[in-house]
C-alpha positions as CSV (number, residue, x, y, z in Angstrom):
1,X,0.1,-0.4,-0.4
2,X,0.8,3.9,-0.9
3,X,0.4,5.0,2.4
4,X,2.0,8.5,2.6
5,X,0.6,9.0,-1.2
6,X,-2.9,8.3,0.2
7,X,-2.4,10.7,2.8
8,X,-1.1,13.2,0.9
9,X,-3.9,13.3,-1.5
10,X,-6.3,13.2,0.9
11,X,-4.6,15.7,3.2
12,X,-4.4,18.0,-0.1
13,X,-8.4,17.2,-0.5
14,X,-8.9,18.2,3.0
15,X,-7.0,21.5,2.2
16,X,-9.2,22.4,-0.6
17,X,-12.2,21.5,0.9
18,X,-11.6,23.7,4.4
19,X,-11.1,26.7,1.3
20,X,-13.8,26.0,-0.3
21,X,-15.8,25.9,2.9
22,X,-14.3,29.6,4.5
23,X,-14.7,31.4,0.8
24,X,-18.5,29.9,1.0
25,X,-18.5,32.1,3.8
26,X,-17.1,35.4,2.7
27,X,-19.1,38.2,2.1
28,X,-19.8,40.3,-1.1
29,X,-20.4,43.7,-1.7
30,X,-21.1,43.1,-5.0
31,X,-22.2,41.0,-7.9
32,X,-18.3,41.2,-8.9
33,X,-16.5,40.4,-5.4
34,X,-19.8,37.5,-5.2
35,X,-18.9,36.4,-8.8
36,X,-15.3,36.5,-7.6
37,X,-16.3,33.8,-5.0
38,X,-17.7,32.0,-6.2
39,X,-15.1,31.3,-8.7
40,X,-12.3,30.7,-6.1
41,X,-14.6,28.5,-4.1
42,X,-15.9,26.1,-6.3
43,X,-12.1,25.7,-8.1
44,X,-11.1,24.6,-4.4
45,X,-14.4,22.3,-4.4
46,X,-13.2,20.6,-7.5
47,X,-9.8,20.3,-6.1
48,X,-11.1,18.7,-3.1
49,X,-13.1,16.4,-5.0
50,X,-10.2,15.2,-7.1
51,X,-8.0,14.3,-4.2
52,X,-10.9,12.6,-2.0
53,X,-11.1,10.2,-5.1
54,X,-7.7,10.0,-5.9
55,X,-6.8,9.0,-2.5
56,X,-10.2,6.3,-2.5
57,X,-8.9,5.1,-6.1
58,X,-5.2,4.9,-4.7
59,X,-6.3,3.4,-1.6
60,X,-8.5,0.5,-3.5
61,X,-6.4,-0.2,-6.3
62,X,-2.8,1.5,-5.9
63,X,-2.9,3.2,-8.4
64,X,-4.9,6.7,-10.3
65,X,-4.7,8.5,-13.8
66,X,-3.7,12.0,-13.2
67,X,-5.4,12.8,-16.1
68,X,-9.5,14.7,-15.2
69,X,-11.9,11.7,-15.8
70,X,-9.3,8.8,-16.3
71,X,-10.6,7.0,-13.2
72,X,-14.3,7.3,-14.2
73,X,-14.8,3.4,-14.6
74,X,-12.9,3.2,-11.2
75,X,-15.4,5.5,-9.6
76,X,-18.1,3.7,-10.9
77,X,-17.1,0.2,-9.4
78,X,-16.9,2.0,-6.2
79,X,-20.1,3.7,-5.9
80,X,-21.6,0.3,-6.3
81,X,-18.8,-1.1,-3.5
82,X,-19.8,1.8,-1.1
83,X,-23.0,3.1,-2.2
84,X,-21.6,7.0,-2.6
85,X,-21.9,8.6,-6.4
86,X,-18.1,9.9,-6.2
87,X,-18.4,10.0,-10.4
88,X,-21.7,12.3,-10.2
89,X,-19.9,14.5,-7.7
90,X,-16.7,14.5,-9.6
91,X,-18.9,15.4,-12.6
92,X,-20.5,18.2,-10.9
93,X,-18.1,20.1,-9.1
94,X,-16.1,19.9,-12.3
95,X,-18.7,21.4,-14.3
96,X,-19.0,24.2,-11.6
97,X,-15.0,24.8,-11.8
98,X,-15.2,25.2,-15.8
99,X,-17.7,27.6,-16.0
100,X,-16.4,29.7,-13.1
101,X,-12.6,29.2,-15.0
102,X,-13.5,29.1,-18.1
103,X,-17.3,30.0,-18.8
104,X,-17.2,26.3,-20.1
105,X,-20.8,24.9,-19.8
106,X,-23.1,27.7,-20.2
107,X,-26.1,26.0,-18.9
108,X,-24.5,26.0,-15.7
109,X,-24.8,29.6,-15.3
110,X,-28.3,30.3,-14.0
111,X,-27.4,27.8,-11.3
112,X,-23.7,29.2,-10.4
113,X,-24.8,31.0,-7.4
114,X,-24.7,30.5,-3.3
115,X,-27.3,28.2,-3.0
116,X,-25.7,25.6,-5.3
117,X,-22.3,26.4,-4.1
118,X,-23.7,25.0,-0.5
119,X,-25.1,22.2,-2.1
120,X,-22.1,21.3,-3.5
121,X,-20.2,21.5,-0.7
122,X,-22.6,19.5,1.1
123,X,-22.3,16.2,-1.3
124,X,-18.7,16.7,-1.0
125,X,-19.0,16.3,2.8
126,X,-20.4,13.0,2.4
127,X,-18.1,12.1,-0.3
128,X,-15.3,12.6,2.2
129,X,-16.8,11.2,5.1
130,X,-17.1,7.7,3.2
131,X,-13.7,8.1,2.1
132,X,-12.5,9.0,5.6
133,X,-13.9,6.2,7.0
134,X,-12.9,3.7,4.3
135,X,-9.3,4.6,4.6
136,X,-9.2,5.5,8.1
137,X,-10.0,1.7,8.6
138,X,-6.4,1.0,7.8
139,X,-4.4,4.3,8.0
140,X,-4.1,7.0,10.7
141,X,-5.9,10.1,9.6
142,X,-6.5,11.4,13.2
143,X,-4.2,14.5,12.1
144,X,-6.9,15.5,9.3
145,X,-10.1,14.4,12.0
146,X,-9.1,17.2,14.0
147,X,-8.6,19.9,11.4
148,X,-12.5,19.0,10.0
149,X,-14.2,19.5,13.1
């Protein structure tokens, strides 16, 4: 098992998730600032999902793809095993991040708001808790668990 790499991926995910949560609470004085808050929070949220999925795939299979969507098949298999739709959360947060960073996926424009951000944070929290539950059975992640409280 590649323990150090799994821990590193999970830790990077925790950092990005906490940053997304923190940014989601930022006050915006105007629409320009609000869009900047959303762009940065959705970016960090996607990175969190990517790192959590990398950690889980690495834990389960010993290897993960460095490409976006490179582990789609593995994530579908893990959905069946753990009853969490990792692929859907990955794709949803990627869509919001891509809209924020590049204005890809114009259908996201109407949903690019605080309410969607909070919904996605909750979805990612479910994913985070499942990955943490799985990995912490074999690896000591106590130092990260304290950061999430």
